[in-house]
C-alpha positions as CSV (number, residue, x, y, z in Angstrom):
1,X,112.2,98.3,31.9
2,X,109.7,95.5,32.2
3,X,110.2,91.9,31.2
4,X,108.3,88.6,31.6
5,X,109.7,85.4,33.1
6,X,111.3,83.4,30.3
7,X,109.5,80.2,31.4
8,X,105.8,80.8,30.5
9,X,104.8,77.7,32.6
10,X,105.8,79.4,35.8
11,X,103.2,82.0,35.1
12,X,105.2,84.5,37.0
13,X,105.6,88.1,35.8
14,X,108.6,89.7,37.4
15,X,109.0,93.4,36.6
16,X,112.1,95.5,36.7
17,X,111.4,98.6,38.8
18,X,112.1,102.0,37.5
19,X,114.9,103.8,39.5
20,X,112.5,106.7,40.4
21,X,109.9,104.3,41.8
22,X,112.6,102.4,43.7
23,X,113.8,105.6,45.3
24,X,110.2,106.5,46.2
25,X,109.7,103.1,47.9
26,X,112.9,103.5,49.8
27,X,111.9,107.0,51.0
28,X,108.6,105.7,52.2
29,X,110.3,102.9,54.1
30,X,112.7,105.5,55.7
31,X,109.8,107.7,56.6
32,X,108.0,104.8,58.3
33,X,111.2,104.1,60.3
34,X,111.5,107.7,61.2
35,X,107.8,107.9,62.1
36,X,108.2,104.9,64.4
37,X,111.2,106.5,66.0
38,X,109.3,109.8,66.5
39,X,106.4,107.9,68.0
40,X,108.8,106.0,70.3
41,X,110.5,109.3,71.4
42,X,107.1,110.8,72.0
43,X,106.0,107.8,74.0
44,X,109.2,107.9,76.0
45,X,108.9,111.6,76.6
46,X,105.3,111.2,77.8
47,X,106.3,108.4,80.2
48,X,109.1,110.6,81.6
49,X,106.7,113.5,82.0
50,X,104.1,111.4,83.7
51,X,106.8,110.0,86.0
52,X,108.0,113.5,86.8
53,X,104.4,114.6,87.5
54,X,103.9,111.7,89.9
55,X,107.2,112.4,91.6
56,X,106.3,116.1,91.9
57,X,103.0,115.4,93.6
58,X,104.1,112.5,95.8
59,X,107.4,114.1,96.9
60,X,111.0,114.1,95.6
61,X,114.5,113.8,96.8
62,X,115.8,115.9,93.8
63,X,118.8,118.2,94.4
64,X,117.5,121.4,92.8
65,X,121.0,122.8,92.4
66,X,122.0,120.1,90.0
67,X,120.6,118.5,86.8
68,X,118.0,119.7,84.4
69,X,116.6,123.2,85.2
70,X,113.3,122.5,83.4
71,X,112.8,119.3,85.5
72,X,113.6,121.2,88.7
73,X,111.0,123.9,87.8
74,X,108.5,121.2,87.0
75,X,109.0,119.3,90.3
76,X,108.7,122.4,92.4
77,X,106.0,124.3,90.4
78,X,103.5,121.5,90.0
79,X,102.8,121.0,93.7
80,X,103.1,124.7,94.3
81,X,100.5,125.4,91.6
82,X,98.2,122.7,92.8
83,X,98.5,124.2,96.3
84,X,97.4,127.6,95.0
85,X,94.7,126.0,92.9
86,X,93.1,124.6,96.0
87,X,93.5,128.0,97.7
88,X,91.8,129.5,94.7
89,X,88.9,127.0,94.9
90,X,88.5,127.9,98.6
91,X,88.4,131.6,97.8
92,X,85.7,131.1,95.2
93,X,83.7,128.6,97.3
94,X,83.8,130.9,100.3
95,X,82.4,133.9,98.5
96,X,79.9,131.7,96.6
97,X,78.3,130.6,99.9
98,X,78.5,134.0,101.5
99,X,77.0,135.7,98.4
100,X,73.7,133.7,99.1
101,X,73.3,135.9,102.2
102,X,73.1,139.1,100.1
103,X,75.2,142.1,99.1
104,X,76.0,143.3,102.6
105,X,77.4,139.9,103.7
106,X,79.7,140.0,100.7
107,X,80.6,143.6,101.5
108,X,81.5,142.4,105.1
109,X,83.8,139.8,103.7
110,X,85.4,142.4,101.4
111,X,85.9,145.0,104.1
112,X,87.3,142.4,106.5
113,X,89.6,140.9,103.8
114,X,91.0,144.4,103.3
115,X,92.0,144.5,106.9
116,X,93.2,140.9,106.9
117,X,95.6,141.8,104.1
118,X,97.7,143.5,106.7
119,X,98.0,140.1,108.6
120,X,98.6,138.4,105.3
121,X,101.3,140.9,104.6
122,X,103.1,140.2,107.8
123,X,102.6,136.4,107.4
124,X,103.9,136.6,103.8
125,X,106.9,138.7,105.0
126,X,107.9,136.2,107.6
127,X,107.4,133.4,105.1
128,X,109.6,135.2,102.6
129,X,112.4,135.6,105.1
130,X,112.0,132.0,106.1
131,X,112.2,130.9,102.4
132,X,115.4,133.0,101.9
133,X,117.2,131.7,104.9
134,X,116.1,128.0,104.7
135,X,116.7,127.7,101.0
136,X,120.2,129.2,101.3
137,X,121.1,126.7,104.1
138,X,119.6,123.8,102.0
139,X,121.7,125.0,99.0
140,X,124.7,124.9,101.2
141,X,123.8,121.3,102.2
142,X,123.4,122.3,105.9
143,X,120.0,120.8,106.9
144,X,120.7,121.2,110.6
145,X,121.1,125.0,110.2
146,X,117.9,125.0,108.1
147,X,116.0,123.3,110.9
148,X,117.2,125.8,113.4
149,X,116.0,128.7,111.2
150,X,112.7,126.9,110.9
151,X,112.0,126.8,114.6
152,X,113.0,130.4,115.2
153,X,110.7,131.5,112.4
154,X,107.8,129.6,113.9
155,X,108.5,131.2,117.3
156,X,108.6,134.7,115.8
157,X,105.3,134.1,114.1
158,X,103.6,133.0,117.3
159,X,104.6,136.1,119.2
160,X,103.5,138.5,116.5
161,X,100.2,136.7,116.0
162,X,99.3,137.2,119.6
163,X,100.2,140.9,119.5
164,X,97.8,141.3,116.5
165,X,95.0,139.0,117.5
166,X,94.0,140.6,120.9
167,X,93.4,144.2,119.8
168,X,92.0,143.1,116.5
169,X,89.3,141.1,118.2
170,X,88.5,143.8,120.7
171,X,88.1,146.6,118.2
172,X,86.6,144.7,115.2
173,X,83.4,146.8,115.1
174,X,85.3,150.1,115.2
175,X,87.6,148.9,112.4
176,X,84.6,148.1,110.2
177,X,83.1,151.5,111.0
178,X,86.4,153.2,110.0
179,X,86.3,151.3,106.7
180,X,83.0,152.9,105.8
181,X,80.8,149.9,106.6
182,X,77.0,150.4,106.9
183,X,75.4,150.4,110.4
184,X,73.9,147.0,109.7
185,X,77.3,145.5,109.0
186,X,78.9,147.1,112.0
187,X,76.2,146.0,114.4
188,X,75.0,142.6,113.0
189,X,77.9,141.2,111.0
190,X,81.1,142.2,112.9
191,X,81.3,138.6,114.3
192,X,83.0,137.6,111.0
193,X,85.6,140.2,111.4
194,X,86.2,139.4,115.1
195,X,86.8,135.7,114.5
196,X,89.1,136.3,111.5
197,X,91.3,138.8,113.4
198,X,91.4,136.7,116.6
199,X,92.3,133.6,114.7
200,X,95.2,135.1,112.8
201,X,97.6,132.7,114.5
202,X,96.6,129.8,112.3
203,X,97.1,132.0,109.2
204,X,100.6,133.1,110.4
205,X,101.7,129.5,111.1
206,X,100.2,128.1,107.9
207,X,102.2,130.6,105.9
208,X,105.5,130.2,107.7
209,X,105.5,126.4,108.0
210,X,104.5,125.9,104.4
211,X,107.4,128.2,103.4
212,X,109.7,126.0,105.4
213,X,108.6,122.9,103.4
214,X,108.7,124.6,100.0
215,X,112.1,126.3,100.5
216,X,113.6,122.9,101.6
217,X,112.3,121.4,98.3
218,X,109.3,119.6,99.9
219,X,106.7,121.4,97.9
220,X,104.4,118.3,97.8
221,X,104.1,118.4,101.6
222,X,103.0,122.0,101.6
223,X,100.5,121.1,98.9
224,X,98.9,118.3,101.0
225,X,98.7,120.5,104.1
226,X,96.8,123.3,102.3
227,X,94.5,120.8,100.5
228,X,93.6,119.3,103.9
229,X,92.8,122.6,105.5
230,X,90.8,124.0,102.6
231,X,88.8,120.8,101.9
232,X,87.7,120.9,105.6
233,X,86.9,124.6,105.2
234,X,84.8,124.1,102.0
235,X,82.8,121.3,103.7
236,X,82.2,123.3,106.8
237,X,81.2,126.5,105.0
238,X,77.6,125.7,104.0
239,X,77.1,123.7,107.2
240,X,77.9,126.6,109.5
241,X,76.6,129.5,107.3
242,X,73.1,127.9,106.7
243,X,72.9,125.6,109.7
244,X,72.8,122.3,107.8
245,X,72.1,119.1,109.9
246,X,73.3,119.4,113.4
247,X,75.4,122.5,112.8
248,X,74.2,125.9,114.1
249,X,73.1,128.6,111.6
250,X,75.8,131.3,112.1
251,X,75.3,133.3,108.9
252,X,78.4,135.2,107.7
253,X,80.2,134.4,111.0
254,X,80.0,130.7,110.1
255,X,82.3,131.3,107.2
256,X,84.9,132.7,109.6
257,X,84.5,129.7,112.0
258,X,84.9,127.3,109.0
259,X,88.0,129.0,107.8
260,X,89.7,129.1,111.2
261,X,88.8,125.5,111.9
262,X,90.1,124.2,108.6
263,X,93.3,126.1,108.9
264,X,93.8,125.2,112.5
265,X,93.6,121.5,111.6
266,X,96.1,122.1,108.8
267,X,98.5,123.7,111.2
268,X,98.3,120.7,113.6
269,X,99.1,118.4,110.6
270,X,102.1,120.7,109.8
271,X,103.5,120.2,113.3
272,X,103.0,116.5,113.0
273,X,105.1,116.4,109.8
274,X,107.8,118.7,111.2
275,X,108.4,116.5,114.3
276,X,107.3,113.0,113.0
277,X,107.7,113.2,109.3
278,X,110.6,112.1,107.0
279,X,111.2,115.4,105.2
280,X,114.3,117.5,104.6
281,X,113.4,119.7,107.7
282,X,112.8,117.9,110.9
283,X,112.4,119.5,114.3
284,X,113.3,117.9,117.7
285,X,113.9,119.0,121.3
286,X,117.4,120.2,120.5
287,X,115.9,122.9,118.2
288,X,114.0,124.4,121.1
289,X,115.4,127.6,122.5
290,X,115.6,131.2,121.5
291,X,118.4,132.4,119.1
292,X,118.1,136.1,118.9
293,X,120.7,136.3,116.1
294,X,118.6,134.2,113.8
295,X,115.4,135.9,114.8
296,X,117.2,139.2,114.1
297,X,118.0,138.0,110.5
298,X,114.4,136.8,110.1
299,X,113.0,140.2,111.2
300,X,115.5,142.2,109.1
301,X,114.7,140.3,105.9
302,X,111.0,140.1,106.6
303,X,110.7,143.9,107.2
304,X,111.4,144.5,103.5
305,X,108.9,141.9,102.5
306,X,106.3,143.1,105.1
307,X,106.8,146.6,103.8
308,X,106.2,145.5,100.3
309,X,103.0,143.8,101.2
310,X,101.8,146.5,103.6
311,X,102.3,149.0,100.7
312,X,100.2,146.7,98.4
313,X,97.6,146.1,101.0
314,X,97.4,149.6,102.3
315,X,96.9,150.6,98.6
316,X,94.0,148.0,98.4
317,X,92.5,149.4,101.6
318,X,92.6,152.9,100.2
319,X,91.1,151.6,96.9
320,X,88.2,150.0,98.8
321,X,87.7,153.2,100.8
322,X,87.4,155.1,97.6
323,X,85.1,152.5,96.1
324,X,82.9,152.5,99.3
325,X,81.9,156.1,98.4
326,X,79.8,154.7,95.6
327,X,77.9,152.3,97.9
328,X,77.7,148.7,99.1
329,X,76.5,147.6,95.6
330,X,79.7,148.7,94.0
331,X,81.8,147.3,96.9
332,X,80.1,143.9,96.5
333,X,80.7,143.8,92.7
334,X,84.4,144.8,93.3
335,X,84.7,142.1,96.0
336,X,83.4,139.4,93.7
337,X,85.7,140.5,90.9
338,X,88.7,140.6,93.1
339,X,87.9,137.1,94.4
340,X,87.8,135.8,90.8
341,X,91.1,137.6,90.1
342,X,92.6,136.1,93.2
343,X,91.4,132.7,92.0
344,X,93.2,133.0,88.7
345,X,96.4,134.7,90.1
346,X,97.0,132.2,92.9
347,X,98.3,129.3,90.7
348,X,100.7,131.8,89.2
349,X,101.9,132.6,92.7
350,X,102.7,128.9,92.9
351,X,105.1,129.2,90.0
352,X,106.6,132.3,91.6
353,X,107.2,130.4,94.8
354,X,109.0,127.7,92.8
355,X,111.2,130.4,91.3
356,X,111.9,131.8,94.8
357,X,113.1,128.5,96.1
358,X,115.3,127.8,93.1
359,X,116.9,131.3,93.3
360,X,117.6,130.8,97.0
361,X,119.0,127.3,96.8
362,X,121.2,128.0,93.7
363,X,122.6,131.2,95.3
364,X,123.4,129.1,98.3
365,X,125.2,126.6,96.1
366,X,127.2,129.5,94.5
367,X,125.4,129.2,91.1
368,X,124.1,132.7,90.4
369,X,123.7,132.1,86.7
370,X,121.5,129.1,87.2
371,X,119.5,131.2,89.7
372,X,118.9,133.9,87.0
373,X,117.9,131.3,84.4
374,X,115.4,129.8,86.9
375,X,113.7,133.2,87.3
376,X,113.6,134.1,83.7
377,X,112.3,130.7,82.5
378,X,109.6,130.6,85.2
379,X,108.7,134.2,84.3
380,X,108.0,133.4,80.7
381,X,105.9,130.4,81.5
382,X,103.9,132.4,84.0
383,X,103.4,135.3,81.5
384,X,102.1,132.9,78.8
385,X,99.8,131.2,81.3
386,X,98.3,134.4,82.7
387,X,98.0,136.0,79.3
388,X,95.7,133.2,78.1
389,X,93.6,133.4,81.3
390,X,93.4,137.2,81.0
391,X,92.0,137.0,77.5
392,X,89.3,134.6,78.7
393,X,88.3,136.9,81.6
394,X,88.3,140.0,79.4
395,X,86.0,138.4,76.8
396,X,83.6,136.6,79.2
397,X,83.5,138.6,82.4
398,X,79.7,138.4,82.9
399,X,79.8,134.6,82.8
400,X,82.2,134.5,85.8
401,X,80.6,137.3,87.8
402,X,77.1,135.8,87.2
403,X,78.1,132.6,89.0
404,X,78.1,134.4,92.3
405,X,75.4,137.1,92.1
406,X,72.2,137.8,90.1
407,X,71.7,141.4,91.2
408,X,72.1,143.4,87.9
409,X,73.8,146.4,89.6
410,X,76.3,144.2,91.4
411,X,76.9,142.3,88.2
412,X,77.5,145.5,86.2
413,X,80.2,146.7,88.6
414,X,81.9,143.4,88.9
415,X,82.0,142.9,85.1
416,X,83.6,146.2,84.6
417,X,86.3,145.6,87.2
418,X,87.1,142.1,85.9
419,X,87.3,143.2,82.3
420,X,89.6,146.1,82.9
421,X,92.0,144.5,85.5
422,X,92.4,141.3,83.5
423,X,93.8,143.2,80.6
424,X,97.1,143.5,82.5
425,X,97.5,139.8,83.2
426,X,100.5,139.4,80.9
427,X,102.4,142.0,82.8
428,X,101.3,140.6,86.2
429,X,102.6,137.1,85.4
430,X,106.1,138.2,84.6
431,X,106.3,140.8,87.4
432,X,105.3,138.5,90.2
433,X,108.1,136.1,89.3
434,X,110.7,138.8,89.2
435,X,109.6,140.2,92.6
436,X,109.6,136.8,94.2
437,X,113.0,136.1,92.8
438,X,114.3,139.2,94.5
439,X,112.8,138.0,97.7
440,X,114.1,134.5,97.3
441,X,117.6,136.0,97.1
442,X,117.0,137.9,100.4
443,X,116.9,141.2,98.6
444,X,113.6,142.5,100.0
445,X,114.6,146.2,99.9
446,X,114.6,146.4,96.1
447,X,110.9,145.3,95.6
448,X,110.0,147.5,98.6
449,X,111.2,150.5,96.7
450,X,109.5,149.4,93.5
451,X,106.2,148.9,95.4
452,X,106.4,152.4,97.0
453,X,106.8,153.9,93.5
454,X,104.1,151.8,91.8
455,X,101.4,151.8,94.5
456,X,101.8,154.9,96.7
457,X,103.1,157.3,94.1
458,X,101.0,156.1,91.1
459,X,98.1,153.8,92.0
460,X,96.5,155.6,95.0
461,X,96.8,159.2,93.6
462,X,95.7,158.0,90.2
463,X,92.7,156.2,91.5
464,X,91.6,159.2,93.5
465,X,92.1,161.6,90.5
466,X,90.3,159.3,88.0
467,X,87.5,158.2,90.3
468,X,86.7,161.4,92.3
469,X,88.2,164.3,90.4
470,X,87.6,163.2,86.9
471,X,84.2,161.8,87.6
472,X,85.0,158.3,86.3
473,X,83.7,156.7,89.5
474,X,84.7,153.1,90.2
475,X,86.0,152.7,86.6
476,X,88.8,155.1,87.5
477,X,89.9,152.8,90.3
478,X,90.0,149.8,88.0
479,X,92.1,151.7,85.5
480,X,94.5,152.8,88.2
481,X,95.1,149.1,89.1
482,X,95.8,148.2,85.6
483,X,98.2,151.0,85.0
484,X,100.2,150.8,88.2
485,X,100.6,147.0,88.1
486,X,102.0,147.2,84.5
487,X,104.4,150.0,85.5
488,X,105.6,147.9,88.4
489,X,106.5,145.0,86.1
490,X,108.5,147.2,83.7
491,X,110.5,148.7,86.6
492,X,111.1,145.3,88.1
493,X,112.5,144.0,84.8
494,X,114.9,146.9,84.4
495,X,116.2,146.4,88.0
496,X,116.4,142.6,87.5
497,X,118.7,143.0,84.5
498,X,121.3,144.9,86.6
499,X,121.9,141.7,88.6
500,X,122.8,143.2,92.0
501,X,120.3,140.8,93.7
502,X,122.8,138.0,92.9
503,X,125.3,139.5,95.3
504,X,123.0,139.5,98.3
505,X,124.4,137.6,101.4
506,X,122.0,136.1,104.0
């Protein structure tokens, strides 16, 4: 239907539009309007996300027992992940500088770290108990009680650190010898071990006080503390190891001095924030004093968590002992691979810590279903994240190991370890969140039993059978790690579904 204007002088040519064409034009206009709305929604969502990210890093007053669960996880997990990212950077930087001193220096660090894991286990256990108790009191809106728990946890950590530090420093050489270290390591490199064991107080306090901040909801504060300590550590590492500028050349012992100094400064900053800061937890003179009832609770809850970690760490010690049979070259490759694995797993522990805090606070607020959703949602995120990272490590292991060492024999051992262990990253991601959720609820006995089964009854015997009896050498140890960690996740999931952890009272 087309017609021309009846007045030819106007020289206009109006056309009637076919109905189908008209409908098409209207649809295009509607689509444009929709597109603009979609773009506007995307822009608004992006602005909200950026605002949440800034709030997460700078600090938040958010009540994590109310409102959007996804936002709560974001606000807690972002600083926790960034905290662990910096810890990962430190782990890699430390072994990078030490590796320039040769395979035996790397082996010294590896053997010492195997012993230090016992200290880390105790520190982590006390931190877990602190998280459980402080997050419950925060969920109950009782900040004064949370502050009282915080001081008792710090006091407990100081006492235990002194009981460990003195004998550890005196018998460092004997401990290295027991671990199968070479004579050169025992006689010339034991200074690293002595300094690390003697300075365990800063490790203990760093763990406990950061747990206080995180469990109260001040994850951004814990992030800043760890960043400060590790940046100082990374700067001091090459200076003290190689004697740059006015610094003495201390070799591998310089790495221990740098670590203790950096962490010590971070602890001083923690105390400043606890007494002078404006966070949810503040200490004052009225908190001073010994409360054996609270200390008893801390010790009771921490025993399960300490037991978990001692089982894990004792398992790692036995694995290192088995691997040491095949020589320092294999130990060095294994040490580098494990450092890379630690680098990639630590951010995921940040997500797990966020889940732990949410579980504790929501149980304290009498919201067990929200606590369960927190754990599951965080677990799926962690599983996807680690699954992607695991694929990258499995495909390109030589690229990552080659950053730290050029020795072809060390490279070969490290590549094999990294490729095999990274295959289980999907399971590790989900499992670590479930275990931390149990701990956040104060149910430390359940994961203790799971660990006994997975590590002592499966991993250690399987590693010995595959490596020694079956003649697979170090490859048998790597396969044992993969199998046992995957079984642990399956068992943890089955227990989590039963829901008894939600009934735990602390």
